[in-house]
N, C-alpha and C positions, 0 to 999 in steps of 0.2 A: 654811734660808737665807732664804727669803721672810719667815718670821715674825721672824727676827732683824733683817732689814733694815727691814721695815715695821712692827715691833712698836710703836715709839713713835708712829708715825702713826696706827695703829689705836687706841692708848690716847688720844691727843689727840682723835681723832674721837669716841670714846665720851664723853669728858669734855665736849667742846664741844657735842655734841648734847643731853646731859643739862642742861648749863647753859642752853642755848637754851630748853628746855622750862620750866625754872624761871623764866627771864627773861620769856618771852612766850607760853608755851603751845605747842600743836602747830603753830600758824601760824608761830611763830618757828623751830620745828624744821625745817619745810619750807623756809623762806627760807635758813636757815644751810646746809642740805644742798645747795640749788641753787647758792649762792655757792661752796661747796667744789668742786662739779663745774665751775663756770665757771672758777675759778682753775686747776684741774688742766688743763682743755682749752686754756686760753690759754697755759699755761706749760710744756707738754711739751717744746717746742723749747728752753726755758731749761734743762731738765734735761739734754738731750743736749749742749748747749754747755758747761754746768757740768762735766759728766763729762769732757769733753775736756781741761779745765783741771785738774780735781781729781786726775786720775790722775798728774799730774806732781808732786804734792805728797806729802810723807811722811805716815806714819800719824798723827803728832801734829797736823799742820795739817788733816788730813782730819777729825779729831775736833773741832778748833776750829770748822771749818766747820759741823759738825753740832750744836754746842752754842751757842757765842756767835753764830755765823752765823744759827741758827734764831731766837734772841732778837731779833736785828736785823731779820730778815725778817718775823717774825710781829708783834712789838710795835712795831718801828720803822716799817716801811713800811705795815703794814696797820692800825695803830692811831694812831701818832703822826703819820705823814706827812699824812693828810687834815686833821688839826687844824692842823699847821704851815702847810700851804698856805693854809688859810683865814685864819690869823693874819697871814701875810705879805701876801696879796692884799687883805684887808679892813682891814689896818693895825690889827689888834687885838693885845692882849697874849695870851699862851698861855692864861691862866686864863679870860679872856672867851671865847676860841675854844672851850675845852672846855665852858664853860657854855652857849654857843650850840648846840653839837653835841647836848646833851641837852635843852635847854629849847625851842629853836626849830629843829626839824629841817628844816623847809621852807626857812627862810632859810639854814641851814647848807649844804643841798644846792645852793641857788642860788649861793652864794659859791664852792663847789668847781667848779661848772659854769663860772662866770666865769673861774676860774683855769685851765681846761682848755687854752687856747691856749699858755700858758707851759709847762705840764707836757708837753703833746704835742710842742712844739718841742724842749725839752730832751731828752726821752726818745727822740724820733724821730731827732735828730742823733746821739746816742750810739749807738743801734742801727744806724743807717745806716753809721757809720764801721766798726763791727765787720764788717758785711756787705762793704763795699767793700774793706777790707784783706784779707779772706779771698778774695774773688773775683779780686783783682788779683795774688795770690801764685801763683807757678808751682809746682804740686804734681805729684808723681809719679802720684798717683791722681786721675783726673778723672771726674766723673759725667756731666755734660752737656758732652761734649767740644766740640761745635760752638759753645758759648758760652764755655767756660772756656779753651780754647786761645788764641783771639784776645785775650781779656781779660788773660790771663797775660802776653802780649807787651806789651800796653798798660801793664801794671803796672810795667814797667821805667822808665816816666817818673816822676821824683821828684815826690812830693806830689800825685799825680794824684787819689787818693781824697779828700784835703782840698779840692782845687779843685772836684771834682764835688759834694761835700757842701755847700760854700759856695754854689755856683750854685743847687742845689736850695733852699737856705734863702733866698737872695735872691729867687728866683722866687716862693716861698711868701709871703714878706713883701710883695713887690711886688704880689701878687694882693690882699692886704689893703689896701694903699695905694690901689689902683685902686678897690676896693670902697668904701673910705672916701670917696674923692673923689666917687663917684657918690651917696653918701648924706650929703653935707654934712659930711664929716670926722668922723663919729661914731666910726669905727673906727681912727683914726690911732694912738691909743695901743696898740691891739691889734697893729697892724703892727710897731710898735717893740718891743713885748713879745715877739713871735714872734722877731724878729731877735736881740734881746739874749739871750733864753733859749736859742735855738738855738746861738749862739756859746758860751754857757756850757756847753752839752752837749758841744760840740766840744772846748773847752778841757779839760773834765773827762776826756774820753776820752784826749786826748793826754797829759795828766799821768799819770793812773793807768795807762793802757796803756803809755806810754813807760817808766815806772819798772818795770812788770812785765817788759817786753821787755828792759830793761837787765839786770836780775838774771837773767833766763832765759838771756841770752847769756853771762853770767858762768858760769852753770851748765854750758852747753855747752862752754865753754873748759876747765872743770874735767874734764868727761867726756873731752875730747880728751887732756888731760894724763894721765889714768888709763888711756888706751887700752892702753899697754904693759903695765900691771899686769894688765889683763883678759886680754891674750894670754898672759901668764905663768900666770895662774890657769887658763886653758883647757888649757895644756900640762901643768900639774901635776894637772889633774882637779878642782880646787876651783872651785866655782861662786861667781862674784862678783855680788852684788846690784846692780841698776841704781841709779844716782845719782838721788835724788829731791830736789825743792825743799825747802829748809829755811831757817831764819833769816830774814834780810831779804828774800831772794828769795820765800820762801813768804808772808811778811807782805804784800808788795805784790801778790802774786798773789791772796791772800785779799781784800785791799782791792778789787782789780779785780773779783773775783767778786761782792762785795757791791754795788758800783755797777752791775754788770751785772744783778743780781737786782732792784735798785731800778728800773732802766729797764724791765725786763720787767713789773714789777708795776704800772706806770702805767696800762696799759689795763685791768688787773683791778680796780684801785681805782676808776677812773672808771666802768668798766662796771657795777660793783656798785651805783652810784647809780640805775641803771635798774631795779634790783630792790628796793632799800630805801635809805632815808636815815638808818636807825638805826645809829649808829656801833658799838654793842655787837654787834649781829648781823653787821655787816660785818666786824668784827675776828674774830669767831668763825669765820665761814664762810671768809674769805680765809686765816685762820691755819691752819685744817685743810688747805686746799688747798696752802699753802706747805710744810707738813710732808711731804705726799706728794711734792711736787717734790724736796725734799731727799732723801727715801728713794729715790726713783727715780734720782736722780743717783748715789748710793752704789751702788745695785744695778747700774747700767750700768758703773761702774768695777770692781766686784768680779767681775762676770761676764765682763769683757773684751769687752762687746758692741760697743764702737766698733771694736775690732780685728777682730772677726768680721764685722761688717756695715759695710764701709768707707765706704759712701755716706751713712750716717746723719748724720755731721757736716756733709756738704754740704747735705743736706735741711734740717737745722736752721738753717744759715746763710742759705739761701734764704728760710726762714720768717722769720728775723730781718729780712732785707731787705724782705719783704712787710709785716711788722709796722711797720717804720720808715716806709714809704710810707703805710700806713694811718693811722698816728698823725699824720703831716703833713696828710693829707687831712681828718682829723676836726677839724682846726683850724677849717675852714669848713663841712664837710659831715658830717652824722651818718651813721655806719656801724654797723649792728647788730653786737653783740658775738659773736653766733653765727657771722657771716661771718668775723670776725677769728679766732676759734678754729678754724673749719673750714679756713681757708687753711693754717695751721700744721700741723694734723693731716694734711691731704691731702699736703702736700709731704714730710713726714717718712715717711708711709706709702709714698709712691712711691719714696723713696730706700731704704727698707727692702726693698721688693720688688725693686728693682734690685740691691741687695746680695745678696739670696737667689739671684736668677738668676745673678749673677756667680759666687757660690760653687758653684752647681750646675754651671756651665760649666767652672770650674776642676777640679772633682772628676771630671767626665766626661773632660776632657782628660788628667788624671793617670791615670785608669782605663784609657783607651785606650792611652796610652804604656806602661803596665804590662803590658797584654795583649800588645802588640807585642814587648816585651822577653822575655816568657815564650815566645812562639812562636819567636823567633829563637834563644833559648837551647836550646829543644827540638830545633830543627833542627841 
């Protein structure tokens, strides 16, 4: 099972590391390996959230996610994306941007660093909306009840998550405006960039998430219509398979997954420049990491891990919220990538441990009730 799920990732790892040796020797080998580990550590929460969405899709669209989706993630976000942001921010055509990436790596790194406020604002707002919509929804299973119960009640207020996200964005951009005023207006453009990019991230979330939600609601209506058929199947002893997302519903969910993955990869791409400014080694290392994130997503779906460990999804969304805030903070202050990765890992580890404790408590309760039943029947 493990070999089948992670086989492609292992193959890509071998090819990527060999290519790194041919490209830049053993030093490149070490850099690519470090980048791969960085990407996996930063994106583990991505895999958990992806699994929660992917399990709703049928087998065909799951395969599309693992083929076309991988191409988009590896080549699109890890290779093309850094070049595109340089082309846009430096007002260069794509060919000149590619030439700059190979010919003047220091200048290329500087341009990507200059583009960081726009990237962080866009990705931060998109991820923040995911977290807020999750935390304001009233769920049957709650992890941190003292937080989630009152927030679920607040969530009944319409558009609350959008209002909070916009307030955070305004505060962030206002901070830059104040900073600019104190330094003779040098950062006014940066404040405007943060505001515009953040709004773009919010709009992207609302469009893609809204379309996904619309088709998911249609699927739920279809499930309700088929409820009588399921009851009939149960009476006749025939097992009826669960309705999974397909067609337009699955397409928009797939699109949502790709935008989500793109938002998660922002910190990995930017963080990679702390290790190297060589676009080839960056693509190799982050690409290997992206493959493992994909494989881990499929593993979680096939093993039913999210159903067995019910708080994992909560932990992943808290990690998303933390990452969103970290991205917004990095617009003005530098935060080490190790801290970013550890925050997500710790939150998910805590949610996993809470799930294990819950399962043990339930098993003990069922065992105790079973023993009582045996004693009463014996009497």
